[in-house]
mmJSON file of the N, C-alpha and C atoms, coordinates in Angstrom:
{"data_MODEL":{"atom_site":{
"group_PDB":["ATOM","ATOM","ATOM","ATOM","ATOM","ATOM","ATOM","ATOM","ATOM","ATOM","ATOM","ATOM","ATOM","ATOM","ATOM","ATOM","ATOM","ATOM","ATOM","ATOM","ATOM","ATOM","ATOM","ATOM","ATOM","ATOM","ATOM","ATOM","ATOM","ATOM","ATOM","ATOM","ATOM","ATOM","ATOM","ATOM","ATOM","ATOM","ATOM","ATOM","ATOM","ATOM","ATOM","ATOM","ATOM","ATOM","ATOM","ATOM","ATOM","ATOM","ATOM","ATOM","ATOM","ATOM","ATOM","ATOM","ATOM","ATOM","ATOM","ATOM","ATOM","ATOM","ATOM","ATOM","ATOM","ATOM","ATOM","ATOM","ATOM","ATOM","ATOM","ATOM","ATOM","ATOM","ATOM","ATOM","ATOM","ATOM","ATOM","ATOM","ATOM","ATOM","ATOM","ATOM","ATOM","ATOM","ATOM","ATOM","ATOM","ATOM","ATOM","ATOM","ATOM","ATOM","ATOM","ATOM","ATOM","ATOM","ATOM","ATOM","ATOM","ATOM","ATOM","ATOM","ATOM","ATOM","ATOM","ATOM","ATOM","ATOM","ATOM","ATOM","ATOM","ATOM","ATOM","ATOM","ATOM","ATOM","ATOM","ATOM","ATOM","ATOM","ATOM","ATOM","ATOM","ATOM","ATOM","ATOM","ATOM","ATOM","ATOM","ATOM","ATOM","ATOM","ATOM","ATOM","ATOM","ATOM","ATOM","ATOM","ATOM","ATOM","ATOM","ATOM","ATOM","ATOM","ATOM","ATOM","ATOM","ATOM","ATOM","ATOM","ATOM","ATOM","ATOM","ATOM","ATOM","ATOM","ATOM","ATOM","ATOM","ATOM","ATOM","ATOM","ATOM","ATOM","ATOM","ATOM","ATOM","ATOM","ATOM","ATOM","ATOM","ATOM","ATOM","ATOM","ATOM","ATOM","ATOM","ATOM","ATOM","ATOM","ATOM","ATOM","ATOM","ATOM","ATOM","ATOM","ATOM","ATOM","ATOM","ATOM","ATOM","ATOM","ATOM","ATOM","ATOM","ATOM","ATOM","ATOM","ATOM","ATOM","ATOM","ATOM","ATOM","ATOM","ATOM","ATOM","ATOM","ATOM"],
"id":[1,2,3,4,5,6,7,8,9,10,11,12,13,14,15,16,17,18,19,20,21,22,23,24,25,26,27,28,29,30,31,32,33,34,35,36,37,38,39,40,41,42,43,44,45,46,47,48,49,50,51,52,53,54,55,56,57,58,59,60,61,62,63,64,65,66,67,68,69,70,71,72,73,74,75,76,77,78,79,80,81,82,83,84,85,86,87,88,89,90,91,92,93,94,95,96,97,98,99,100,101,102,103,104,105,106,107,108,109,110,111,112,113,114,115,116,117,118,119,120,121,122,123,124,125,126,127,128,129,130,131,132,133,134,135,136,137,138,139,140,141,142,143,144,145,146,147,148,149,150,151,152,153,154,155,156,157,158,159,160,161,162,163,164,165,166,167,168,169,170,171,172,173,174,175,176,177,178,179,180,181,182,183,184,185,186,187,188,189,190,191,192,193,194,195,196,197,198,199,200,201,202,203,204,205,206,207,208,209,210],
"type_symbol":["N","C","C","N","C","C","N","C","C","N","C","C","N","C","C","N","C","C","N","C","C","N","C","C","N","C","C","N","C","C","N","C","C","N","C","C","N","C","C","N","C","C","N","C","C","N","C","C","N","C","C","N","C","C","N","C","C","N","C","C","N","C","C","N","C","C","N","C","C","N","C","C","N","C","C","N","C","C","N","C","C","N","C","C","N","C","C","N","C","C","N","C","C","N","C","C","N","C","C","N","C","C","N","C","C","N","C","C","N","C","C","N","C","C","N","C","C","N","C","C","N","C","C","N","C","C","N","C","C","N","C","C","N","C","C","N","C","C","N","C","C","N","C","C","N","C","C","N","C","C","N","C","C","N","C","C","N","C","C","N","C","C","N","C","C","N","C","C","N","C","C","N","C","C","N","C","C","N","C","C","N","C","C","N","C","C","N","C","C","N","C","C","N","C","C","N","C","C","N","C","C","N","C","C","N","C","C","N","C","C"],
"label_atom_id":["N","CA","C","N","CA","C","N","CA","C","N","CA","C","N","CA","C","N","CA","C","N","CA","C","N","CA","C","N","CA","C","N","CA","C","N","CA","C","N","CA","C","N","CA","C","N","CA","C","N","CA","C","N","CA","C","N","CA","C","N","CA","C","N","CA","C","N","CA","C","N","CA","C","N","CA","C","N","CA","C","N","CA","C","N","CA","C","N","CA","C","N","CA","C","N","CA","C","N","CA","C","N","CA","C","N","CA","C","N","CA","C","N","CA","C","N","CA","C","N","CA","C","N","CA","C","N","CA","C","N","CA","C","N","CA","C","N","CA","C","N","CA","C","N","CA","C","N","CA","C","N","CA","C","N","CA","C","N","CA","C","N","CA","C","N","CA","C","N","CA","C","N","CA","C","N","CA","C","N","CA","C","N","CA","C","N","CA","C","N","CA","C","N","CA","C","N","CA","C","N","CA","C","N","CA","C","N","CA","C","N","CA","C","N","CA","C","N","CA","C","N","CA","C","N","CA","C","N","CA","C","N","CA","C","N","CA","C","N","CA","C","N","CA","C"],
"label_alt_id":[null,null,null,null,null,null,null,null,null,null,null,null,null,null,null,null,null,null,null,null,null,null,null,null,null,null,null,null,null,null,null,null,null,null,null,null,null,null,null,null,null,null,null,null,null,null,null,null,null,null,null,null,null,null,null,null,null,null,null,null,null,null,null,null,null,null,null,null,null,null,null,null,null,null,null,null,null,null,null,null,null,null,null,null,null,null,null,null,null,null,null,null,null,null,null,null,null,null,null,null,null,null,null,null,null,null,null,null,null,null,null,null,null,null,null,null,null,null,null,null,null,null,null,null,null,null,null,null,null,null,null,null,null,null,null,null,null,null,null,null,null,null,null,null,null,null,null,null,null,null,null,null,null,null,null,null,null,null,null,null,null,null,null,null,null,null,null,null,null,null,null,null,null,null,null,null,null,null,null,null,null,null,null,null,null,null,null,null,null,null,null,null,null,null,null,null,null,null,null,null,null,null,null,null,null,null,null,null,null,null],
"label_comp_id":["UNK","UNK","UNK","UNK","UNK","UNK","UNK","UNK","UNK","UNK","UNK","UNK","UNK","UNK","UNK","UNK","UNK","UNK","UNK","UNK","UNK","UNK","UNK","UNK","UNK","UNK","UNK","UNK","UNK","UNK","UNK","UNK","UNK","UNK","UNK","UNK","UNK","UNK","UNK","UNK","UNK","UNK","UNK","UNK","UNK","UNK","UNK","UNK","UNK","UNK","UNK","UNK","UNK","UNK","UNK","UNK","UNK","UNK","UNK","UNK","UNK","UNK","UNK","UNK","UNK","UNK","UNK","UNK","UNK","UNK","UNK","UNK","UNK","UNK","UNK","UNK","UNK","UNK","UNK","UNK","UNK","UNK","UNK","UNK","UNK","UNK","UNK","UNK","UNK","UNK","UNK","UNK","UNK","UNK","UNK","UNK","UNK","UNK","UNK","UNK","UNK","UNK","UNK","UNK","UNK","UNK","UNK","UNK","UNK","UNK","UNK","UNK","UNK","UNK","UNK","UNK","UNK","UNK","UNK","UNK","UNK","UNK","UNK","UNK","UNK","UNK","UNK","UNK","UNK","UNK","UNK","UNK","UNK","UNK","UNK","UNK","UNK","UNK","UNK","UNK","UNK","UNK","UNK","UNK","UNK","UNK","UNK","UNK","UNK","UNK","UNK","UNK","UNK","UNK","UNK","UNK","UNK","UNK","UNK","UNK","UNK","UNK","UNK","UNK","UNK","UNK","UNK","UNK","UNK","UNK","UNK","UNK","UNK","UNK","UNK","UNK","UNK","UNK","UNK","UNK","UNK","UNK","UNK","UNK","UNK","UNK","UNK","UNK","UNK","UNK","UNK","UNK","UNK","UNK","UNK","UNK","UNK","UNK","UNK","UNK","UNK","UNK","UNK","UNK","UNK","UNK","UNK","UNK","UNK","UNK"],
"label_asym_id":["A","A","A","A","A","A","A","A","A","A","A","A","A","A","A","A","A","A","A","A","A","A","A","A","A","A","A","A","A","A","A","A","A","A","A","A","A","A","A","A","A","A","A","A","A","A","A","A","A","A","A","A","A","A","A","A","A","A","A","A","A","A","A","A","A","A","A","A","A","A","A","A","A","A","A","A","A","A","A","A","A","A","A","A","A","A","A","A","A","A","A","A","A","A","A","A","A","A","A","A","A","A","A","A","A","A","A","A","A","A","A","A","A","A","A","A","A","A","A","A","A","A","A","A","A","A","A","A","A","A","A","A","A","A","A","A","A","A","A","A","A","A","A","A","A","A","A","A","A","A","A","A","A","A","A","A","A","A","A","A","A","A","A","A","A","A","A","A","A","A","A","A","A","A","A","A","A","A","A","A","A","A","A","A","A","A","A","A","A","A","A","A","A","A","A","A","A","A","A","A","A","A","A","A","A","A","A","A","A","A"],
"label_entity_id":["1","1","1","1","1","1","1","1","1","1","1","1","1","1","1","1","1","1","1","1","1","1","1","1","1","1","1","1","1","1","1","1","1","1","1","1","1","1","1","1","1","1","1","1","1","1","1","1","1","1","1","1","1","1","1","1","1","1","1","1","1","1","1","1","1","1","1","1","1","1","1","1","1","1","1","1","1","1","1","1","1","1","1","1","1","1","1","1","1","1","1","1","1","1","1","1","1","1","1","1","1","1","1","1","1","1","1","1","1","1","1","1","1","1","1","1","1","1","1","1","1","1","1","1","1","1","1","1","1","1","1","1","1","1","1","1","1","1","1","1","1","1","1","1","1","1","1","1","1","1","1","1","1","1","1","1","1","1","1","1","1","1","1","1","1","1","1","1","1","1","1","1","1","1","1","1","1","1","1","1","1","1","1","1","1","1","1","1","1","1","1","1","1","1","1","1","1","1","1","1","1","1","1","1","1","1","1","1","1","1"],
"label_seq_id":[1,1,1,2,2,2,3,3,3,4,4,4,5,5,5,6,6,6,7,7,7,8,8,8,9,9,9,10,10,10,11,11,11,12,12,12,13,13,13,14,14,14,15,15,15,16,16,16,17,17,17,18,18,18,19,19,19,20,20,20,21,21,21,22,22,22,23,23,23,24,24,24,25,25,25,26,26,26,27,27,27,28,28,28,29,29,29,30,30,30,31,31,31,32,32,32,33,33,33,34,34,34,35,35,35,36,36,36,37,37,37,38,38,38,39,39,39,40,40,40,41,41,41,42,42,42,43,43,43,44,44,44,45,45,45,46,46,46,47,47,47,48,48,48,49,49,49,50,50,50,51,51,51,52,52,52,53,53,53,54,54,54,55,55,55,56,56,56,57,57,57,58,58,58,59,59,59,60,60,60,61,61,61,62,62,62,63,63,63,64,64,64,65,65,65,66,66,66,67,67,67,68,68,68,69,69,69,70,70,70],
"pdbx_PDB_ins_code":[null,null,null,null,null,null,null,null,null,null,null,null,null,null,null,null,null,null,null,null,null,null,null,null,null,null,null,null,null,null,null,null,null,null,null,null,null,null,null,null,null,null,null,null,null,null,null,null,null,null,null,null,null,null,null,null,null,null,null,null,null,null,null,null,null,null,null,null,null,null,null,null,null,null,null,null,null,null,null,null,null,null,null,null,null,null,null,null,null,null,null,null,null,null,null,null,null,null,null,null,null,null,null,null,null,null,null,null,null,null,null,null,null,null,null,null,null,null,null,null,null,null,null,null,null,null,null,null,null,null,null,null,null,null,null,null,null,null,null,null,null,null,null,null,null,null,null,null,null,null,null,null,null,null,null,null,null,null,null,null,null,null,null,null,null,null,null,null,null,null,null,null,null,null,null,null,null,null,null,null,null,null,null,null,null,null,null,null,null,null,null,null,null,null,null,null,null,null,null,null,null,null,null,null,null,null,null,null,null,null],
"Cartn_x":[2.752,1.399,1.324,1.045,0.392,-0.752,-0.221,-1.523,-2.098,-3.635,-3.555,-4.561,-5.499,-5.941,-7.597,-7.621,-8.701,-8.471,-7.298,-6.983,-7.476,-7.754,-8.127,-8.067,-7.716,-6.605,-6.761,-7.453,-7.365,-6.384,-6.796,-5.647,-4.48,-4.408,-2.769,-2.232,-2.933,-2.307,-2.285,-3.288,-2.647,-1.825,-1.654,-1.103,0.656,0.79,2.091,2.088,1.976,1.873,3.294,4.006,5.698,4.685,4.031,3.536,2.514,2.489,1.302,2.131,3.621,4.641,4.331,4.072,3.947,2.167,1.656,0.225,0.018,0.592,0.606,1.542,2.092,2.892,2.344,1.368,0.494,-0.813,-0.651,-1.862,-3.24,-3.084,-4.252,-3.712,-3.767,-3.612,-4.737,-6.252,-6.506,-7.092,-5.992,-5.776,-6.149,-5.844,-6.905,-8.061,-8.732,-10.176,-11.02,-12.234,-12.595,-13.276,-13.066,-13.514,-12.655,-11.583,-9.978,-9.965,-11.429,-11.45,-12.268,-12.969,-13.771,-13.545,-12.729,-12.775,-10.929,-11.396,-10.256,-9.533,-7.859,-7.266,-7.915,-8.218,-9.335,-10.234,-10.945,-12.075,-11.243,-10.418,-10.084,-9.096,-8.5,-7.46,-8.332,-10.124,-10.392,-11.154,-11.433,-11.876,-10.421,-9.727,-8.576,-7.797,-7.974,-7.431,-6.523,-5.808,-4.7,-4.434,-3.345,-3.458,-3.168,-4.038,-4.174,-3.097,-2.68,-1.384,0.077,-0.224,1.848,1.53,-0.116,0.185,0.392,0.021,-0.352,1.441,2.377,3.348,4.021,4.097,4.772,4.816,3.525,3.141,3.653,3.822,4.61,6.099,6.371,8.021,8.374,9.479,10.867,9.781,8.439,8.138,8.214,8.495,9.44,10.498,11.449,12.5,12.287,11.516,11.064,10.777,9.811,8.907,10.0,11.314,11.639,12.736,12.806,14.215,13.324,12.403,11.441,11.49],
"Cartn_y":[10.754,10.725,10.982,9.895,10.105,11.148,12.163,13.272,12.648,12.824,12.76,13.718,13.985,15.062,15.028,13.504,13.37,13.994,14.385,14.44,15.95,16.039,17.082,18.048,19.064,20.608,20.025,20.259,19.709,19.036,17.952,16.691,17.05,17.699,18.164,19.04,19.709,20.676,20.122,19.039,18.57,17.48,16.432,15.591,16.369,17.098,17.4,19.525,19.976,21.216,21.996,21.229,21.667,22.116,21.284,21.16,23.122,23.767,24.885,25.855,25.895,26.908,26.229,25.139,24.559,24.783,24.437,24.526,26.476,27.61,29.059,29.164,28.549,28.949,28.095,27.586,27.488,28.545,29.04,30.221,30.342,28.831,28.525,29.366,30.611,31.306,31.284,30.282,30.334,29.136,28.478,26.91,27.287,28.847,28.823,28.909,28.797,29.489,27.948,27.915,27.186,26.344,26.61,25.292,24.471,25.452,24.058,22.747,22.559,21.416,20.416,20.664,19.951,19.32,20.262,20.833,19.92,19.518,18.248,18.918,18.873,19.59,19.648,19.047,18.991,20.199,20.259,21.058,22.523,22.57,24.149,24.256,23.235,23.619,24.306,23.52,24.173,25.448,26.429,26.976,28.455,28.148,29.334,28.737,28.11,27.566,26.956,26.259,25.816,24.022,23.709,22.169,21.384,20.813,19.815,18.607,18.52,17.44,18.13,18.982,19.775,19.805,20.241,20.626,19.006,18.334,16.956,16.505,16.506,16.062,16.859,18.21,19.429,18.882,18.367,17.882,16.538,15.732,14.381,14.057,15.07,15.25,15.145,14.149,13.688,12.437,12.166,11.567,10.177,9.94,8.696,7.583,9.25,8.627,8.313,9.542,9.361,7.818,7.527,6.08,4.886,4.995,3.506,3.439,4.783,4.941,4.426,4.054,3.475,2.124],
"Cartn_z":[-8.156,-9.208,-10.601,-10.997,-12.507,-12.697,-13.663,-13.818,-15.578,-15.38,-16.954,-16.976,-18.423,-18.733,-17.843,-17.323,-15.851,-14.786,-14.191,-12.798,-12.553,-11.498,-10.591,-10.036,-10.639,-9.881,-8.951,-7.644,-6.67,-6.184,-6.723,-6.368,-6.561,-7.423,-7.762,-6.898,-6.769,-5.869,-4.164,-3.67,-2.508,-2.41,-3.697,-3.536,-4.421,-4.971,-5.875,-5.637,-4.772,-4.367,-5.351,-5.423,-6.403,-8.213,-8.122,-9.554,-9.509,-9.078,-8.853,-10.137,-10.121,-10.952,-12.1,-12.581,-14.136,-14.348,-13.29,-13.907,-14.027,-13.313,-14.021,-14.727,-15.421,-16.462,-17.683,-17.89,-18.603,-18.723,-18.192,-17.951,-17.128,-15.674,-15.194,-13.808,-13.847,-12.166,-11.308,-12.1,-10.815,-10.088,-9.804,-9.02,-7.849,-7.159,-5.925,-4.896,-6.667,-6.918,-6.944,-6.455,-5.581,-6.667,-8.296,-9.157,-9.321,-8.566,-9.234,-8.18,-7.338,-6.619,-7.139,-8.267,-9.384,-10.592,-11.235,-12.011,-12.608,-13.786,-14.52,-14.944,-15.489,-16.425,-17.66,-17.563,-19.753,-19.797,-18.391,-18.602,-18.469,-17.863,-17.329,-18.643,-19.372,-20.486,-21.558,-21.552,-22.444,-22.528,-21.142,-20.309,-21.092,-20.931,-20.769,-22.153,-22.892,-24.436,-24.33,-23.632,-23.281,-24.426,-24.976,-25.098,-23.886,-23.546,-22.087,-22.144,-23.596,-23.797,-23.553,-23.909,-23.377,-22.175,-21.233,-19.868,-19.127,-20.059,-18.862,-18.86,-20.379,-20.485,-19.596,-19.584,-18.34,-17.024,-16.783,-15.195,-14.556,-15.689,-15.437,-15.743,-16.141,-16.648,-15.889,-15.439,-14.614,-13.562,-13.918,-12.754,-13.166,-14.827,-15.194,-14.173,-14.343,-13.371,-11.768,-11.157,-9.935,-9.589,-10.775,-10.125,-10.553,-11.196,-11.547,-10.524,-10.31,-8.789,-7.306,-7.229,-6.037,-6.208],
"occupancy":[1.0,1.0,1.0,1.0,1.0,1.0,1.0,1.0,1.0,1.0,1.0,1.0,1.0,1.0,1.0,1.0,1.0,1.0,1.0,1.0,1.0,1.0,1.0,1.0,1.0,1.0,1.0,1.0,1.0,1.0,1.0,1.0,1.0,1.0,1.0,1.0,1.0,1.0,1.0,1.0,1.0,1.0,1.0,1.0,1.0,1.0,1.0,1.0,1.0,1.0,1.0,1.0,1.0,1.0,1.0,1.0,1.0,1.0,1.0,1.0,1.0,1.0,1.0,1.0,1.0,1.0,1.0,1.0,1.0,1.0,1.0,1.0,1.0,1.0,1.0,1.0,1.0,1.0,1.0,1.0,1.0,1.0,1.0,1.0,1.0,1.0,1.0,1.0,1.0,1.0,1.0,1.0,1.0,1.0,1.0,1.0,1.0,1.0,1.0,1.0,1.0,1.0,1.0,1.0,1.0,1.0,1.0,1.0,1.0,1.0,1.0,1.0,1.0,1.0,1.0,1.0,1.0,1.0,1.0,1.0,1.0,1.0,1.0,1.0,1.0,1.0,1.0,1.0,1.0,1.0,1.0,1.0,1.0,1.0,1.0,1.0,1.0,1.0,1.0,1.0,1.0,1.0,1.0,1.0,1.0,1.0,1.0,1.0,1.0,1.0,1.0,1.0,1.0,1.0,1.0,1.0,1.0,1.0,1.0,1.0,1.0,1.0,1.0,1.0,1.0,1.0,1.0,1.0,1.0,1.0,1.0,1.0,1.0,1.0,1.0,1.0,1.0,1.0,1.0,1.0,1.0,1.0,1.0,1.0,1.0,1.0,1.0,1.0,1.0,1.0,1.0,1.0,1.0,1.0,1.0,1.0,1.0,1.0,1.0,1.0,1.0,1.0,1.0,1.0,1.0,1.0,1.0,1.0,1.0,1.0],
"B_iso_or_equiv":[0.0,0.0,0.0,0.0,0.0,0.0,0.0,0.0,0.0,0.0,0.0,0.0,0.0,0.0,0.0,0.0,0.0,0.0,0.0,0.0,0.0,0.0,0.0,0.0,0.0,0.0,0.0,0.0,0.0,0.0,0.0,0.0,0.0,0.0,0.0,0.0,0.0,0.0,0.0,0.0,0.0,0.0,0.0,0.0,0.0,0.0,0.0,0.0,0.0,0.0,0.0,0.0,0.0,0.0,0.0,0.0,0.0,0.0,0.0,0.0,0.0,0.0,0.0,0.0,0.0,0.0,0.0,0.0,0.0,0.0,0.0,0.0,0.0,0.0,0.0,0.0,0.0,0.0,0.0,0.0,0.0,0.0,0.0,0.0,0.0,0.0,0.0,0.0,0.0,0.0,0.0,0.0,0.0,0.0,0.0,0.0,0.0,0.0,0.0,0.0,0.0,0.0,0.0,0.0,0.0,0.0,0.0,0.0,0.0,0.0,0.0,0.0,0.0,0.0,0.0,0.0,0.0,0.0,0.0,0.0,0.0,0.0,0.0,0.0,0.0,0.0,0.0,0.0,0.0,0.0,0.0,0.0,0.0,0.0,0.0,0.0,0.0,0.0,0.0,0.0,0.0,0.0,0.0,0.0,0.0,0.0,0.0,0.0,0.0,0.0,0.0,0.0,0.0,0.0,0.0,0.0,0.0,0.0,0.0,0.0,0.0,0.0,0.0,0.0,0.0,0.0,0.0,0.0,0.0,0.0,0.0,0.0,0.0,0.0,0.0,0.0,0.0,0.0,0.0,0.0,0.0,0.0,0.0,0.0,0.0,0.0,0.0,0.0,0.0,0.0,0.0,0.0,0.0,0.0,0.0,0.0,0.0,0.0,0.0,0.0,0.0,0.0,0.0,0.0,0.0,0.0,0.0,0.0,0.0,0.0],
"pdbx_formal_charge":[null,null,null,null,null,null,null,null,null,null,null,null,null,null,null,null,null,null,null,null,null,null,null,null,null,null,null,null,null,null,null,null,null,null,null,null,null,null,null,null,null,null,null,null,null,null,null,null,null,null,null,null,null,null,null,null,null,null,null,null,null,null,null,null,null,null,null,null,null,null,null,null,null,null,null,null,null,null,null,null,null,null,null,null,null,null,null,null,null,null,null,null,null,null,null,null,null,null,null,null,null,null,null,null,null,null,null,null,null,null,null,null,null,null,null,null,null,null,null,null,null,null,null,null,null,null,null,null,null,null,null,null,null,null,null,null,null,null,null,null,null,null,null,null,null,null,null,null,null,null,null,null,null,null,null,null,null,null,null,null,null,null,null,null,null,null,null,null,null,null,null,null,null,null,null,null,null,null,null,null,null,null,null,null,null,null,null,null,null,null,null,null,null,null,null,null,null,null,null,null,null,null,null,null,null,null,null,null,null,null],
"auth_seq_id":[1,1,1,2,2,2,3,3,3,4,4,4,5,5,5,6,6,6,7,7,7,8,8,8,9,9,9,10,10,10,11,11,11,12,12,12,13,13,13,14,14,14,15,15,15,16,16,16,17,17,17,18,18,18,19,19,19,20,20,20,21,21,21,22,22,22,23,23,23,24,24,24,25,25,25,26,26,26,27,27,27,28,28,28,29,29,29,30,30,30,31,31,31,32,32,32,33,33,33,34,34,34,35,35,35,36,36,36,37,37,37,38,38,38,39,39,39,40,40,40,41,41,41,42,42,42,43,43,43,44,44,44,45,45,45,46,46,46,47,47,47,48,48,48,49,49,49,50,50,50,51,51,51,52,52,52,53,53,53,54,54,54,55,55,55,56,56,56,57,57,57,58,58,58,59,59,59,60,60,60,61,61,61,62,62,62,63,63,63,64,64,64,65,65,65,66,66,66,67,67,67,68,68,68,69,69,69,70,70,70],
"auth_comp_id":["UNK","UNK","UNK","UNK","UNK","UNK","UNK","UNK","UNK","UNK","UNK","UNK","UNK","UNK","UNK","UNK","UNK","UNK","UNK","UNK","UNK","UNK","UNK","UNK","UNK","UNK","UNK","UNK","UNK","UNK","UNK","UNK","UNK","UNK","UNK","UNK","UNK","UNK","UNK","UNK","UNK","UNK","UNK","UNK","UNK","UNK","UNK","UNK","UNK","UNK","UNK","UNK","UNK","UNK","UNK","UNK","UNK","UNK","UNK","UNK","UNK","UNK","UNK","UNK","UNK","UNK","UNK","UNK","UNK","UNK","UNK","UNK","UNK","UNK","UNK","UNK","UNK","UNK","UNK","UNK","UNK","UNK","UNK","UNK","UNK","UNK","UNK","UNK","UNK","UNK","UNK","UNK","UNK","UNK","UNK","UNK","UNK","UNK","UNK","UNK","UNK","UNK","UNK","UNK","UNK","UNK","UNK","UNK","UNK","UNK","UNK","UNK","UNK","UNK","UNK","UNK","UNK","UNK","UNK","UNK","UNK","UNK","UNK","UNK","UNK","UNK","UNK","UNK","UNK","UNK","UNK","UNK","UNK","UNK","UNK","UNK","UNK","UNK","UNK","UNK","UNK","UNK","UNK","UNK","UNK","UNK","UNK","UNK","UNK","UNK","UNK","UNK","UNK","UNK","UNK","UNK","UNK","UNK","UNK","UNK","UNK","UNK","UNK","UNK","UNK","UNK","UNK","UNK","UNK","UNK","UNK","UNK","UNK","UNK","UNK","UNK","UNK","UNK","UNK","UNK","UNK","UNK","UNK","UNK","UNK","UNK","UNK","UNK","UNK","UNK","UNK","UNK","UNK","UNK","UNK","UNK","UNK","UNK","UNK","UNK","UNK","UNK","UNK","UNK","UNK","UNK","UNK","UNK","UNK","UNK"],
"auth_asym_id":["A","A","A","A","A","A","A","A","A","A","A","A","A","A","A","A","A","A","A","A","A","A","A","A","A","A","A","A","A","A","A","A","A","A","A","A","A","A","A","A","A","A","A","A","A","A","A","A","A","A","A","A","A","A","A","A","A","A","A","A","A","A","A","A","A","A","A","A","A","A","A","A","A","A","A","A","A","A","A","A","A","A","A","A","A","A","A","A","A","A","A","A","A","A","A","A","A","A","A","A","A","A","A","A","A","A","A","A","A","A","A","A","A","A","A","A","A","A","A","A","A","A","A","A","A","A","A","A","A","A","A","A","A","A","A","A","A","A","A","A","A","A","A","A","A","A","A","A","A","A","A","A","A","A","A","A","A","A","A","A","A","A","A","A","A","A","A","A","A","A","A","A","A","A","A","A","A","A","A","A","A","A","A","A","A","A","A","A","A","A","A","A","A","A","A","A","A","A","A","A","A","A","A","A","A","A","A","A","A","A"],
"auth_atom_id":["N","CA","C","N","CA","C","N","CA","C","N","CA","C","N","CA","C","N","CA","C","N","CA","C","N","CA","C","N","CA","C","N","CA","C","N","CA","C","N","CA","C","N","CA","C","N","CA","C","N","CA","C","N","CA","C","N","CA","C","N","CA","C","N","CA","C","N","CA","C","N","CA","C","N","CA","C","N","CA","C","N","CA","C","N","CA","C","N","CA","C","N","CA","C","N","CA","C","N","CA","C","N","CA","C","N","CA","C","N","CA","C","N","CA","C","N","CA","C","N","CA","C","N","CA","C","N","CA","C","N","CA","C","N","CA","C","N","CA","C","N","CA","C","N","CA","C","N","CA","C","N","CA","C","N","CA","C","N","CA","C","N","CA","C","N","CA","C","N","CA","C","N","CA","C","N","CA","C","N","CA","C","N","CA","C","N","CA","C","N","CA","C","N","CA","C","N","CA","C","N","CA","C","N","CA","C","N","CA","C","N","CA","C","N","CA","C","N","CA","C","N","CA","C","N","CA","C","N","CA","C","N","CA","C","N","CA","C","N","CA","C","N","CA","C"],
"pdbx_PDB_model_num":[1,1,1,1,1,1,1,1,1,1,1,1,1,1,1,1,1,1,1,1,1,1,1,1,1,1,1,1,1,1,1,1,1,1,1,1,1,1,1,1,1,1,1,1,1,1,1,1,1,1,1,1,1,1,1,1,1,1,1,1,1,1,1,1,1,1,1,1,1,1,1,1,1,1,1,1,1,1,1,1,1,1,1,1,1,1,1,1,1,1,1,1,1,1,1,1,1,1,1,1,1,1,1,1,1,1,1,1,1,1,1,1,1,1,1,1,1,1,1,1,1,1,1,1,1,1,1,1,1,1,1,1,1,1,1,1,1,1,1,1,1,1,1,1,1,1,1,1,1,1,1,1,1,1,1,1,1,1,1,1,1,1,1,1,1,1,1,1,1,1,1,1,1,1,1,1,1,1,1,1,1,1,1,1,1,1,1,1,1,1,1,1,1,1,1,1,1,1,1,1,1,1,1,1,1,1,1,1,1,1]
}}}
């Protein structure tokens, strides 16, 4: 799953639950709140004062290698 700043947090939780730790390490401890089902990474980053580009890079880390192997 390629994650962008427009990806909804709830979509990440369903499709890539292993990324919850990365979200929480950036300060998004509210991954289980109802807003996560409709809030994008960009929206959550603005609310929590997080650099969305760094978050997206961290969430996609290793995905390129996985996709190349497929």
